[in-house]
C-alpha positions as CSV (number, residue, x, y, z in Angstrom):
1,X,11.1,-26.7,-83.1
2,X,9.8,-25.5,-79.8
3,X,8.0,-22.1,-79.8
4,X,10.7,-20.3,-77.7
5,X,13.4,-21.4,-80.2
6,X,11.3,-20.0,-83.1
7,X,11.0,-16.7,-81.3
8,X,14.8,-16.7,-80.6
9,X,15.6,-17.4,-84.2
10,X,13.2,-14.8,-85.5
11,X,14.6,-12.3,-83.0
12,X,18.1,-12.9,-84.4
13,X,16.7,-12.3,-87.9
14,X,14.8,-9.3,-86.7
15,X,18.0,-7.7,-85.4
16,X,19.4,-8.1,-88.9
17,X,16.3,-6.7,-90.5
18,X,16.2,-3.7,-88.3
19,X,13.0,-4.7,-86.3
20,X,12.3,-3.0,-83.0
21,X,11.6,-5.1,-79.9
22,X,8.0,-3.9,-80.2
23,X,7.7,-5.2,-83.7
24,X,9.0,-8.6,-82.5
25,X,6.6,-8.6,-79.5
26,X,3.7,-7.7,-81.8
27,X,4.5,-10.6,-84.1
28,X,4.8,-13.0,-81.2
29,X,1.6,-11.9,-79.5
30,X,-0.6,-11.4,-82.6
31,X,0.5,-13.9,-85.1
32,X,2.3,-16.9,-83.6
33,X,1.0,-19.1,-86.4
34,X,3.1,-17.1,-88.9
35,X,6.4,-18.2,-87.3
36,X,6.8,-21.6,-89.0
37,X,6.1,-20.1,-92.4
38,X,8.4,-17.2,-91.9
39,X,11.1,-19.7,-91.0
40,X,10.5,-21.7,-94.2
41,X,8.5,-24.4,-92.4
42,X,5.0,-25.5,-93.3
43,X,3.6,-25.6,-89.7
44,X,3.4,-29.4,-89.9
45,X,6.3,-30.7,-87.9
46,X,5.9,-34.1,-89.5
47,X,6.2,-34.8,-93.2
48,X,7.3,-31.4,-94.4
49,X,10.6,-31.7,-92.5
50,X,11.4,-35.1,-93.7
51,X,14.2,-35.1,-96.3
52,X,13.8,-37.1,-99.5
53,X,17.6,-37.0,-100.1
54,X,20.5,-34.7,-100.9
55,X,20.3,-32.1,-103.6
56,X,23.3,-32.0,-105.9
57,X,23.9,-28.5,-107.3
58,X,26.5,-27.8,-110.0
59,X,27.9,-24.3,-110.7
60,X,31.2,-22.6,-110.6
61,X,33.2,-20.2,-108.4
62,X,31.3,-17.0,-109.3
63,X,30.8,-14.9,-106.2
64,X,27.0,-14.6,-106.9
65,X,26.8,-18.3,-106.2
66,X,28.6,-18.1,-102.8
67,X,25.5,-18.6,-100.8
68,X,25.2,-22.2,-102.1
69,X,28.7,-22.9,-100.8
70,X,28.1,-21.1,-97.4
71,X,28.1,-23.3,-94.3
72,X,25.5,-21.2,-92.5
73,X,23.1,-21.6,-95.4
74,X,23.7,-25.3,-95.7
75,X,23.0,-25.6,-92.0
76,X,19.8,-23.7,-92.3
77,X,18.6,-26.2,-94.9
78,X,18.5,-28.8,-92.2
79,X,15.3,-27.2,-90.9
80,X,13.3,-28.4,-93.9
81,X,15.3,-31.6,-94.0
82,X,17.5,-30.8,-97.0
83,X,21.1,-31.5,-97.5
84,X,23.1,-29.7,-100.2
85,X,26.1,-30.9,-102.2
86,X,27.6,-28.1,-104.3
87,X,30.3,-28.8,-106.8
88,X,32.1,-26.9,-109.6
89,X,31.6,-27.8,-113.3
90,X,33.1,-25.1,-115.4
91,X,32.1,-26.7,-118.7
92,X,28.6,-25.4,-119.3
93,X,27.7,-28.2,-121.7
94,X,28.7,-30.8,-119.2
95,X,26.8,-28.9,-116.5
96,X,23.6,-29.0,-118.5
97,X,24.2,-32.7,-119.5
98,X,24.6,-33.7,-115.8
99,X,21.1,-32.3,-115.1
100,X,19.5,-34.5,-117.8
101,X,21.5,-37.5,-116.8
102,X,20.4,-37.3,-113.1
103,X,23.9,-36.5,-111.9
104,X,22.7,-33.1,-110.6
105,X,19.3,-31.9,-109.3
106,X,20.0,-28.2,-109.9
107,X,22.4,-26.1,-111.8
108,X,23.2,-22.4,-111.5
109,X,24.0,-20.7,-114.7
110,X,23.4,-17.6,-116.8
111,X,20.3,-17.1,-118.8
112,X,22.2,-17.1,-122.1
113,X,23.9,-20.4,-121.2
114,X,20.5,-21.9,-120.2
115,X,19.1,-21.0,-123.6
116,X,22.2,-22.2,-125.4
117,X,22.7,-25.5,-123.6
118,X,19.0,-26.4,-123.3
119,X,19.2,-28.5,-120.1
120,X,16.4,-30.9,-119.3
121,X,14.9,-28.7,-116.6
122,X,13.2,-25.4,-115.8
123,X,14.1,-22.1,-114.2
124,X,12.7,-22.2,-110.7
125,X,14.5,-19.2,-109.2
126,X,16.5,-16.0,-110.1
127,X,19.8,-15.5,-108.4
128,X,21.2,-12.1,-109.5
129,X,22.0,-9.7,-112.3
130,X,25.3,-7.9,-112.6
131,X,25.3,-4.2,-112.5
132,X,28.9,-3.3,-113.3
133,X,30.7,-6.5,-112.2
134,X,31.2,-7.4,-115.9
135,X,32.6,-4.9,-118.4
136,X,34.2,-4.3,-121.8
137,X,37.5,-2.6,-121.4
138,X,39.6,-0.9,-124.1
139,X,43.4,-1.1,-123.9
140,X,43.9,2.7,-123.7
141,X,47.3,2.4,-122.1
142,X,48.7,0.6,-125.2
143,X,46.5,2.4,-127.7
144,X,45.9,5.9,-126.3
145,X,43.4,6.8,-129.1
146,X,41.0,4.1,-127.9
147,X,38.1,5.9,-126.0
148,X,35.1,4.3,-127.7
149,X,33.9,1.5,-130.0
150,X,34.1,4.1,-132.8
151,X,37.8,4.6,-132.2
152,X,38.2,0.8,-132.0
153,X,36.7,0.3,-135.5
154,X,39.0,3.0,-136.8
155,X,42.0,1.2,-135.3
156,X,41.0,-2.1,-136.9
157,X,40.6,-0.5,-140.3
158,X,44.1,1.0,-140.2
159,X,45.7,-2.3,-139.2
160,X,46.3,-5.6,-141.1
161,X,43.8,-8.4,-141.1
162,X,43.2,-9.6,-137.5
163,X,46.2,-7.7,-136.2
164,X,44.5,-6.9,-133.0
165,X,43.1,-9.3,-130.4
166,X,40.0,-9.5,-128.2
167,X,40.3,-11.6,-125.0
168,X,37.6,-13.0,-122.7
169,X,36.7,-16.1,-120.7
170,X,34.8,-18.5,-122.9
171,X,31.3,-19.7,-122.0
172,X,31.0,-17.0,-119.3
173,X,29.2,-13.6,-119.1
174,X,32.3,-12.2,-120.7
175,X,31.7,-14.0,-123.9
176,X,28.0,-13.1,-123.9
177,X,29.0,-9.4,-123.5
178,X,31.3,-9.8,-126.5
179,X,28.3,-11.2,-128.5
180,X,26.2,-8.2,-127.3
181,X,28.8,-5.9,-128.9
182,X,28.9,-7.9,-132.0
183,X,25.1,-7.9,-132.5
184,X,24.1,-4.5,-131.3
185,X,26.9,-2.1,-132.3
186,X,27.7,-0.8,-135.7
187,X,31.2,-1.3,-137.2
188,X,32.1,-3.8,-134.4
189,X,32.6,-7.3,-135.6
190,X,34.2,-10.1,-133.7
191,X,35.5,-11.5,-137.0
192,X,37.8,-8.5,-137.3
193,X,39.8,-9.6,-134.3
194,X,42.0,-12.5,-133.3
195,X,39.8,-14.0,-130.6
196,X,41.6,-15.3,-127.5
197,X,39.4,-17.4,-125.2
198,X,40.7,-18.1,-121.7
199,X,39.3,-19.8,-118.6
200,X,39.2,-16.9,-116.2
201,X,39.1,-13.1,-116.2
202,X,42.4,-13.0,-114.4
203,X,44.0,-14.6,-117.4
204,X,42.3,-12.1,-119.7
205,X,43.6,-9.2,-117.6
206,X,47.1,-10.6,-117.6
207,X,47.1,-10.9,-121.4
208,X,45.7,-7.4,-121.8
209,X,48.8,-6.0,-120.0
210,X,51.2,-8.0,-122.3
211,X,52.0,-5.6,-125.2
212,X,53.2,-8.6,-127.3
213,X,49.6,-9.9,-127.5
214,X,48.3,-6.7,-129.1
215,X,45.0,-7.0,-127.1
216,X,42.9,-4.0,-128.1
217,X,39.8,-5.0,-126.1
218,X,39.2,-7.3,-123.2
219,X,36.0,-8.4,-121.4
220,X,36.6,-8.6,-117.6
221,X,34.8,-9.0,-114.4
222,X,35.5,-7.6,-110.9
223,X,37.9,-6.9,-109.3
224,X,39.8,-6.7,-112.6
225,X,37.5,-4.1,-114.0
226,X,38.3,-1.7,-111.2
227,X,42.0,-2.4,-111.5
228,X,41.8,-1.6,-115.3
229,X,40.1,1.7,-114.5
230,X,42.8,2.6,-112.0
231,X,45.5,2.0,-114.7
232,X,43.9,4.3,-117.1
233,X,42.0,1.9,-119.4
234,X,38.6,2.9,-120.8
235,X,35.6,0.9,-119.6
236,X,33.4,1.4,-122.6
237,X,30.4,-0.6,-121.6
238,X,29.6,-2.5,-118.4
239,X,26.6,-4.5,-117.1
240,X,25.7,-1.3,-115.2
241,X,25.0,0.3,-118.6
242,X,22.8,-2.7,-119.6
243,X,21.6,-3.9,-116.1
244,X,19.4,-6.8,-117.3
245,X,21.9,-8.2,-119.8
246,X,23.5,-10.8,-117.5
247,X,21.1,-12.7,-115.3
248,X,21.9,-15.8,-113.3
249,X,19.2,-18.4,-112.8
250,X,18.6,-21.6,-110.7
251,X,17.5,-24.5,-112.8
252,X,15.8,-27.7,-111.4
253,X,15.8,-30.9,-113.3
254,X,12.5,-32.2,-114.7
255,X,12.9,-35.2,-112.4
256,X,13.2,-33.2,-109.2
257,X,10.3,-30.9,-110.3
258,X,8.1,-34.0,-110.6
259,X,9.3,-35.9,-107.6
260,X,10.1,-33.3,-104.9
261,X,8.1,-30.1,-105.5
262,X,7.7,-29.4,-101.8
263,X,11.4,-29.7,-101.2
264,X,12.1,-27.3,-104.0
265,X,9.8,-24.7,-102.4
266,X,11.5,-25.2,-99.0
267,X,14.9,-24.9,-100.7
268,X,14.0,-21.6,-102.3
269,X,12.4,-20.3,-99.0
270,X,15.7,-20.9,-97.2
271,X,17.8,-19.5,-100.0
272,X,15.9,-16.2,-100.3
273,X,15.7,-15.9,-96.5
274,X,19.5,-16.0,-96.5
275,X,19.8,-13.5,-99.4
276,X,17.3,-11.1,-97.9
277,X,19.1,-11.2,-94.5
278,X,22.3,-10.3,-96.4
279,X,20.6,-7.4,-98.2
280,X,19.6,-6.0,-94.9
281,X,23.1,-6.4,-93.6
282,X,25.6,-6.1,-96.5
283,X,28.6,-6.8,-94.2
284,X,27.2,-10.4,-94.0
285,X,27.3,-10.8,-97.8
286,X,30.6,-9.0,-98.1
287,X,32.2,-11.3,-95.5
288,X,30.7,-14.3,-97.3
289,X,32.1,-13.3,-100.6
290,X,35.5,-12.4,-99.2
291,X,35.8,-15.8,-97.4
292,X,34.4,-17.7,-100.4
293,X,36.7,-16.2,-102.9
294,X,39.7,-15.6,-100.6
295,X,39.4,-11.8,-101.4
296,X,40.5,-8.8,-99.5
297,X,37.6,-6.9,-97.9
298,X,37.9,-4.0,-100.4
299,X,37.8,-6.4,-103.4
300,X,34.8,-8.2,-101.9
301,X,33.1,-4.9,-101.5
302,X,33.8,-4.0,-105.1
303,X,32.4,-7.4,-106.3
304,X,29.3,-7.0,-104.1
305,X,28.6,-3.5,-105.5
306,X,28.5,-5.0,-109.0
307,X,25.9,-7.6,-108.2
308,X,22.2,-7.1,-107.6
309,X,20.7,-10.2,-105.8
310,X,17.1,-11.0,-106.5
311,X,14.7,-11.1,-103.6
312,X,11.8,-13.6,-103.6
313,X,9.2,-11.0,-104.4
314,X,11.3,-9.6,-107.2
315,X,11.7,-13.1,-108.6
316,X,8.0,-13.7,-108.4
317,X,7.3,-10.4,-110.1
318,X,9.6,-11.2,-113.0
319,X,7.9,-14.5,-113.5
320,X,4.4,-13.2,-113.2
321,X,4.6,-9.8,-115.0
322,X,6.2,-10.8,-118.4
323,X,9.7,-9.5,-117.4
324,X,11.3,-12.9,-117.5
325,X,9.6,-13.6,-120.9
326,X,11.1,-10.3,-122.2
327,X,14.5,-11.1,-120.9
328,X,14.4,-14.6,-122.5
329,X,13.4,-13.1,-125.9
330,X,16.0,-10.4,-125.8
331,X,18.8,-12.8,-124.7
332,X,17.7,-15.4,-127.3
333,X,17.7,-12.7,-130.0
334,X,21.4,-12.0,-129.3
335,X,22.2,-15.7,-129.5
336,X,20.3,-16.1,-132.8
337,X,22.0,-13.2,-134.4
338,X,25.4,-14.5,-133.3
339,X,24.7,-18.0,-134.6
340,X,24.5,-19.7,-131.2
341,X,20.8,-20.5,-131.3
342,X,18.5,-21.4,-134.1
343,X,15.4,-19.4,-133.0
344,X,13.8,-17.4,-130.3
345,X,11.6,-19.6,-128.1
346,X,7.9,-19.4,-129.2
347,X,6.6,-19.5,-125.6
348,X,9.3,-18.4,-123.1
349,X,6.9,-19.2,-120.2
350,X,7.4,-22.9,-120.9
351,X,11.0,-22.5,-119.8
352,X,10.3,-21.6,-116.1
353,X,8.0,-22.6,-113.3
354,X,6.8,-19.8,-111.0
355,X,5.1,-22.0,-108.4
356,X,8.1,-22.9,-106.3
357,X,9.0,-19.3,-105.3
358,X,5.5,-18.7,-103.9
359,X,6.3,-19.8,-100.4
360,X,9.4,-17.7,-100.2
361,X,7.5,-14.7,-101.6
362,X,4.8,-15.1,-99.0
363,X,7.4,-15.3,-96.2
364,X,9.0,-12.1,-97.5
365,X,5.6,-10.2,-97.7
366,X,5.0,-11.0,-94.1
367,X,8.5,-9.8,-93.1
368,X,8.0,-6.6,-95.1
369,X,4.7,-5.9,-93.2
370,X,6.7,-6.2,-90.0
371,X,9.7,-4.1,-90.9
372,X,8.0,-1.4,-93.0
373,X,7.2,0.9,-90.0
374,X,10.7,0.6,-88.5
375,X,12.7,0.5,-91.7
376,X,10.8,1.6,-94.9
377,X,14.0,1.7,-96.9
378,X,14.7,-2.0,-96.1
379,X,11.1,-2.8,-96.9
380,X,11.6,-1.4,-100.4
381,X,14.8,-3.4,-100.9
382,X,13.0,-6.6,-99.9
383,X,10.4,-5.8,-102.4
384,X,13.1,-5.5,-105.0
385,X,12.4,-1.8,-105.7
386,X,15.2,0.4,-107.0
387,X,15.6,4.1,-107.0
388,X,14.1,6.1,-109.8
389,X,16.3,7.2,-112.7
390,X,18.1,10.5,-112.2
391,X,16.8,13.7,-113.9
392,X,17.7,14.1,-117.6
393,X,21.1,15.6,-118.3
394,X,21.2,19.0,-120.0
395,X,21.6,18.9,-123.8
396,X,25.1,20.5,-123.6
397,X,26.3,17.6,-121.5
398,X,25.0,15.1,-124.0
399,X,26.8,16.7,-126.9
400,X,30.2,16.7,-125.1
401,X,29.7,13.3,-123.4
402,X,32.2,10.6,-124.3
403,X,30.9,8.2,-127.0
404,X,30.3,4.5,-126.4
405,X,29.4,3.5,-130.0
406,X,26.7,3.6,-132.6
407,X,23.8,1.1,-132.4
408,X,23.2,-1.1,-135.4
409,X,20.1,0.2,-137.3
410,X,18.3,-2.9,-138.6
411,X,16.4,-1.6,-141.6
412,X,16.3,2.0,-142.9
413,X,15.2,5.2,-141.1
414,X,13.5,6.3,-144.3
415,X,11.9,9.7,-145.0
416,X,9.8,11.2,-147.8
417,X,12.0,12.5,-150.6
418,X,13.4,16.0,-149.8
419,X,11.3,16.1,-146.6
420,X,11.5,15.3,-142.9
421,X,8.4,13.0,-142.8
422,X,9.0,9.4,-141.7
423,X,7.7,6.8,-144.0
424,X,6.0,3.6,-142.8
425,X,9.3,1.8,-143.3
426,X,11.1,4.5,-141.2
427,X,8.6,4.1,-138.4
428,X,8.9,0.3,-138.3
429,X,12.7,0.6,-138.1
430,X,12.4,3.0,-135.2
431,X,9.8,0.8,-133.4
432,X,12.5,-2.0,-133.4
433,X,15.3,0.4,-132.5
434,X,13.4,1.7,-129.4
435,X,13.5,-1.8,-127.9
436,X,17.3,-1.9,-128.4
437,X,17.7,1.5,-126.7
438,X,15.5,0.4,-123.8
439,X,18.1,-2.2,-122.9
440,X,20.4,0.5,-121.6
441,X,20.4,2.3,-118.3
442,X,19.1,5.8,-118.6
443,X,21.2,6.8,-115.6
444,X,24.4,6.1,-117.4
445,X,23.6,6.2,-121.1
446,X,22.1,8.9,-123.3
447,X,21.4,9.0,-127.0
448,X,22.5,11.3,-129.8
449,X,20.5,11.1,-133.1
450,X,22.8,12.3,-135.9
451,X,21.3,13.0,-139.3
452,X,23.2,13.0,-142.5
453,X,22.4,13.8,-146.2
454,X,24.1,13.2,-149.5
455,X,25.8,16.0,-151.3
456,X,22.9,17.1,-153.5
457,X,21.7,20.7,-153.3
458,X,23.0,23.5,-151.2
459,X,25.0,23.0,-147.9
460,X,22.6,25.1,-145.9
461,X,19.5,23.3,-147.2
462,X,21.0,19.9,-146.4
463,X,22.1,21.1,-143.0
464,X,18.5,22.2,-142.2
465,X,17.0,19.0,-143.6
466,X,19.4,16.8,-141.6
467,X,18.6,18.6,-138.4
468,X,14.9,18.4,-139.0
469,X,15.0,14.7,-139.8
470,X,17.1,14.0,-136.6
471,X,14.6,16.0,-134.6
472,X,11.7,14.0,-136.0
473,X,13.4,10.8,-135.0
474,X,13.9,12.1,-131.5
475,X,10.3,13.0,-131.2
476,X,9.1,9.6,-132.5
477,X,11.4,7.7,-130.1
478,X,10.1,9.8,-127.2
479,X,6.6,9.0,-128.2
480,X,7.5,5.3,-128.0
481,X,8.5,5.9,-124.3
482,X,12.3,5.6,-124.2
483,X,13.6,6.9,-120.9
484,X,17.0,8.0,-122.0
485,X,17.9,11.6,-122.5
486,X,18.1,12.1,-126.3
487,X,19.4,14.9,-128.5
488,X,19.0,15.7,-132.2
489,X,22.0,16.8,-134.3
490,X,22.2,17.5,-138.1
491,X,25.4,17.3,-140.0
492,X,24.2,17.8,-143.6
493,X,26.7,16.3,-146.0
494,X,29.8,17.3,-144.0
495,X,30.7,13.7,-143.1
496,X,30.1,11.4,-146.0
497,X,30.8,7.6,-145.7
498,X,34.4,6.6,-146.7
499,X,34.9,4.9,-150.1
500,X,31.8,6.2,-151.9
501,X,30.9,9.4,-153.7
502,X,29.5,12.2,-151.5
503,X,26.5,12.3,-153.8
504,X,25.7,8.7,-153.2
505,X,22.3,8.1,-151.7
506,X,23.8,5.9,-149.0
507,X,25.1,9.0,-147.3
508,X,21.5,9.8,-146.3
509,X,21.5,8.0,-143.0
510,X,20.7,8.3,-139.3
511,X,23.2,7.4,-136.6
512,X,22.0,6.4,-133.2
513,X,25.0,7.0,-131.0
514,X,25.1,6.0,-127.3
515,X,27.1,8.3,-125.0
516,X,28.2,8.0,-121.4
517,X,26.7,10.5,-118.9
518,X,27.8,8.8,-115.7
């Protein structure tokens, strides 16, 4: 490409990124050799631009994948000599099989499905994580008492066996969120419900509004989550509350990794350049999502607000700083507990390859250096940095905050007899529990630690002991570094477990209750 066309193209990108004319002139005069790499080219106008063929990508209609279907992006791939053929394959098993059979070069999928289906390939890029676009919704209009998962479990106990339904789209983030509920929250069991699996969230939303179906809970995605809110339903847990729960990834086949590594790097460079241009100008992404999904502008805006797209630098950071390893382990743990996976991978790093995002990340670093002076906020976005959590909520707000549900306590929060001293077993249980709590967003979720005793001794003594024990748990969790606002509360033996004697030792327990603060 002639030098003047390089300058013109970068100027167009510069306007999107908020560059001043001086910034562009400085780049042109001081670093003309950077232009090819910023544009996703190697600088060698020969071999690096020669295509080795067409990349076949399989995915589905999720808005987060809209870039792969976008004409402007596909046209931009012509620079490094790549042609892209994107097709829908809604069956996740078949999608993974196609990768191994050579019928696809890449697939886009969620991290949980990647682990579950085990395609013959590796993660080479991160696409997005949803931050509110997916949510668990209680049918408050039909069942007005439903405000939390605690209310839901009470409703189930009052009804006949599997009288109530849960509905979600199978093999999608909706099903994974249902598994998260099943494995992480006490007194919530998928087996208590009649499970209705549908193909799309629109069908789940329709069934939820049909009173004959007795749907007590639905897992939806946008724009149906917002529609449910407007109609008075309770959004009990969304991907904003657990922002790293649902992660979409780009997977390359083993064959392509071996045969076309340079083309993978060029593909990612072009992809992230398109995404980062959209991050700087959200109307571009909004229009893309609206056109792609045939959505109204307002619905496209709602969808966009529920998705955080990864930048190249953020992707590189996740792959180099153990973050992706941690996400793989956490996601695999949910799948193991739910019976969808046999074991957590011994070495998660074997499942992805960080080398291919390097070119894109270097391009982004150079752009950040250029835009930082003119637009520091944009520079932070391109780095993938988010705003710091809000200040802790006052204790009074926590006590009156609406409940989400109680976390499952795996093990026993055990104390010395008649005392508020944690035993070794108790500390080990809390060590594990702190990792579960860390999965949730401290901006939207706080923690109430509620201590209970059995009915032995005086009421005042047990009230004091339960408060002291709860406070010890709070202090220990704080020492472990949890960021959530946390409050201790003792209830003595005022709320024994149903069906057993108040004096039964099982009443000596610690509840870890998540509550909504935003």
